[in-house]
C-alpha positions in Angstrom: -7.7 -12.7 -6.3 -10.9 -12.0 -7.9 -12.1 -8.4 -7.1 -15.2 -8.0 -9.2 -15.8 -4.3 -9.1 -13.2 -2.5 -7.2 -13.6 0.6 -9.5 -17.3 0.9 -8.9 -16.9 2.0 -5.4 -13.5 3.7 -5.7 -14.9 7.2 -5.1 -16.0 6.2 -1.6 -12.5 5.4 -0.5 -9.2 7.2 -0.7 -7.0 5.1 -2.9 -3.2 4.9 -3.1 -0.5 3.0 -4.9 2.8 1.5 -3.7 5.9 1.7 -5.8 8.7 -0.7 -4.7 12.1 0.4 -6.0 15.0 -2.0 -5.9 16.9 -4.6 -7.9 17.2 -6.9 -4.8 13.4 -7.4 -4.7 13.2 -8.3 -8.4 16.1 -10.7 -8.2 14.5 -12.5 -5.3 17.5 -11.8 -3.0 15.3 -9.9 -0.7 11.7 -10.7 0.1 9.2 -7.8 0.1 7.6 -7.5 3.6 6.5 -3.9 3.2 3.4 -4.2 0.9 1.2 -6.1 3.4 2.3 -4.0 6.3 1.7 -0.6 4.5 -1.7 -1.7 3.1 -2.9 -3.0 6.5 -1.6 0.0 8.4 -3.2 2.5 6.0 -6.5 0.6 5.9 -6.8 0.4 9.7 -5.4 3.8 10.7 -6.4 6.0 7.8 -9.2 4.4 5.8 -6.8 4.4 2.7 -6.9 1.5 0.3 -4.0 0.4 -1.8 -5.3 -0.2 -5.3 -2.1 -0.9 -7.2 1.5 -2.1 -6.4 4.4 -2.0 -8.8 7.9 -3.3 -8.4 10.7 -1.6 -10.5 14.5 -1.7 -10.7 16.8 1.2 -9.6 16.7 2.8 -13.1 16.1 6.5 -13.3 13.9 6.4 -16.4 11.6 3.8 -14.9 11.3 5.6 -11.6 10.4 8.9 -13.4 7.8 7.2 -15.6 6.1 5.4 -12.7 6.1 8.3 -10.3 4.4 10.6 -12.9 1.9 7.9 -13.9 0.9 6.8 -10.4 0.8 10.3 -8.9 -1.7 11.3 -11.5 -3.9 8.3 -11.0 -3.9 8.0 -7.2 -4.5 10.3 -4.2 -1.2 9.1 -2.7 1.9 7.2 -3.9 4.1 5.4 -1.3 7.6 4.5 -2.5 9.9 2.1 -0.7 13.6 1.7 -1.2 16.4 3.6 -2.8 16.9 6.4 -0.2 20.0 5.1 1.5 23.7 6.2 1.2 24.9 4.0 -1.7 25.4 4.8 -5.4 22.3 2.9 -6.5 20.0 4.8 -4.1 18.6 7.2 -6.7 14.9 7.5 -5.7 15.2 11.1 -4.3 17.1 12.4 -7.3 14.8 10.6 -9.8 11.7 12.1 -8.1 13.3 15.6 -8.2 13.7 15.1 -12.0 10.2 13.7 -12.4 8.7 16.8 -10.7 11.2 19.2 -12.2 12.3 20.5 -8.9 15.8 21.1 -7.4 17.6 18.2 -5.7 19.5 19.7 -2.8 20.2 19.4 0.9 17.3 19.7 3.2 18.7 21.7 6.1 16.7 20.0 8.8 17.6 16.5 7.5 21.2 17.6 7.3 21.1 18.7 11.0 19.4 15.5 12.1 22.0 13.3 10.4 24.9 15.4 11.5 23.8 15.1 15.1 23.2 11.4 14.8 26.6 10.5 13.2 28.7 13.3 14.7 30.6 15.8 12.6 33.6 13.5 12.2 31.7 10.5 10.9 29.3 12.5 8.7 30.9 11.5 5.4 29.6 12.2 1.9 27.7 9.0 1.5 25.7 9.8 4.7 25.3 13.4 3.7 23.6 12.1 0.5 20.6 10.9 2.7 19.9 14.6 3.5 19.4 15.4 -0.2 15.9 15.4 -1.6 13.5 17.3 -3.8 13.3 21.0 -2.8 10.2 21.7 -0.7 9.9 18.2 0.8 8.4 17.7 4.2 10.2 15.2 6.4 9.0 11.9 7.6 10.9 11.4 10.9 12.8 8.2 11.5 13.0 7.0 15.1 15.1 4.0 14.2 18.1 5.1 12.2 17.7 8.9 12.0 17.7 9.2 8.1 14.3 10.8 7.4 11.9 9.9 4.6 10.1 12.7 2.8 6.9 13.8 1.2 6.6 15.9 -1.9 3.2 16.7 -3.4 1.3 13.4 -3.0 4.4 11.2 -3.0 5.7 9.7 0.3 9.1 8.1 0.2 10.1 5.5 2.7 13.1 3.3 3.2 13.1 -0.4 2.1 14.3 -1.9 5.4 11.0 -3.2 6.9 11.8 -2.6 10.6 12.8 1.0 9.9 9.8 1.6 7.7 7.4 0.2 10.4 8.8 2.6 13.0 8.2 5.6 10.6 4.6 4.9 9.7 3.0 6.7 12.6 5.0 9.8 11.5 3.1 9.8 8.2 -0.3 10.2 9.8 -0.3 14.0 10.0 0.2 14.3 6.2 -2.6 12.0 5.2 -6.3 12.9 4.6 -8.3 10.1 6.3 -10.9 8.1 4.3 -13.9 6.4 5.8 -13.3 3.2 7.8 -13.7 0.1 5.7 -15.7 -2.7 7.3 -15.3 -6.2 6.2 -17.1 -9.6 6.7 -15.7 -13.0 5.6 -17.8 -16.1 5.0 -15.8 -19.2 4.2 -17.4 -22.1 2.3 -16.7 -25.7 1.4 -16.9 -25.3 -2.4 -14.9 -24.6 -5.4 -14.9 -21.0 -6.8 -16.7 -21.9 -10.0 -19.7 -23.3 -8.1 -20.5 -19.9 -6.5 -19.3 -17.6 -9.2 -22.7 -16.9 -10.7 -24.3 -16.2 -7.3 -21.5 -13.8 -6.4 -21.9 -12.0 -9.8 -25.6 -11.5 -9.1 -25.0 -10.2 -5.6 -22.2 -7.9 -6.8 -24.6 -6.5 -9.4 -27.2 -5.9 -6.8 -24.8 -4.1 -4.4 -22.7 -2.6 -7.1 -22.4 0.9 -5.6 -22.2 -0.2 -2.0 -19.9 -3.2 -1.6 -16.8 -4.9 -3.0 -17.1 -8.6 -3.1 -14.0 -10.7 -3.5 -13.5 -14.5 -3.5 -10.3 -16.2 -2.4 -9.8 -20.0 -2.7 -8.0 -21.8 0.1 -6.9 -25.3 1.0 -7.3 -26.1 4.7 -7.1 -29.4 6.6 -7.6 -31.4 3.4 -10.6 -29.3 2.3 -10.9 -27.1 -0.7 -12.8 -23.9 0.0 -13.5 -20.3 -0.9 -13.5 -17.3 1.4 -16.0 -14.6 0.3 -15.0 -11.2 1.6 -17.4 -8.3 1.6 -15.9 -4.8 2.1 -17.7 -1.6 2.4 -18.0 1.7 4.4 -21.6 0.7 5.0 -22.0 -1.8 7.8 -25.7 -2.4 7.3 -25.2 -3.1 3.6 -22.6 -5.8 4.5 -25.0 -7.4 7.0 -27.8 -7.5 4.4 -25.6 -8.9 1.7 -24.1 -11.5 4.1 -27.6 -12.6 5.1 -28.6 -13.0 1.4 -25.4 -15.0 0.7 -26.1 -17.3 3.6 -29.6 -17.9 2.3 -28.3 -18.7 -1.2 -25.7 -21.1 0.2 -28.3 -23.0 2.3 -30.7 -23.2 -0.6 -28.0 -24.7 -2.8 -26.7 -27.0 0.1 -23.3 -25.4 0.1 -21.7 -25.8 3.5 -20.3 -22.8 5.4 -16.9 -23.6 6.8 -16.7 -23.3 10.6 -14.2 -20.6 11.3 
């Protein structure tokens, strides 16, 4: 994916990162379904753009390094995975160490889980899901009770996609909204190299206003490129799209019927 100048307009959007934690994603045993869902949901509901995604194993040192690094660089960091009841679920403990805060029972989370499982079945493994960095706010879980949590600008979610999806609306109250990002796509019958120079010129012209990305595709036996213009400024997109269409017509590059 060829994003030409994502950094140039960064200050107009609220940017965030996703840190996927889990050996099962790296080994290929489990397919990640959360990145596209989180990115889409944040973009549509909060005007927040995901600018970076990292996938790391369940190793304390790696979690600590990445949490400290990403939380400095981005307005928000969303983590997925590693907050369950098993021995390799070390996300909450690692984040406590990274932020140098106590790792202990959250009394509200403890109560929620105790009510959900019943006192008899509330064993040590399940109790572990109520442990998190001191001072965390809870992200309620309507599917399987165990809450996620937010500490500083870090929001921790489970790795199971269906549970994560059900929890996203409960994040909203913690997030500062960014401006709505508008986008316009024009698909062409051409190879990327044929239009690269035109796009570079357009991007230079609209450098502070628009992100222009180009994405090759292969559809119905035709090779093409989708040019995507993204901006908070609707008028700028329309102007830029009109200019692009003019350039394409002039150079006899066909626009793909959508």
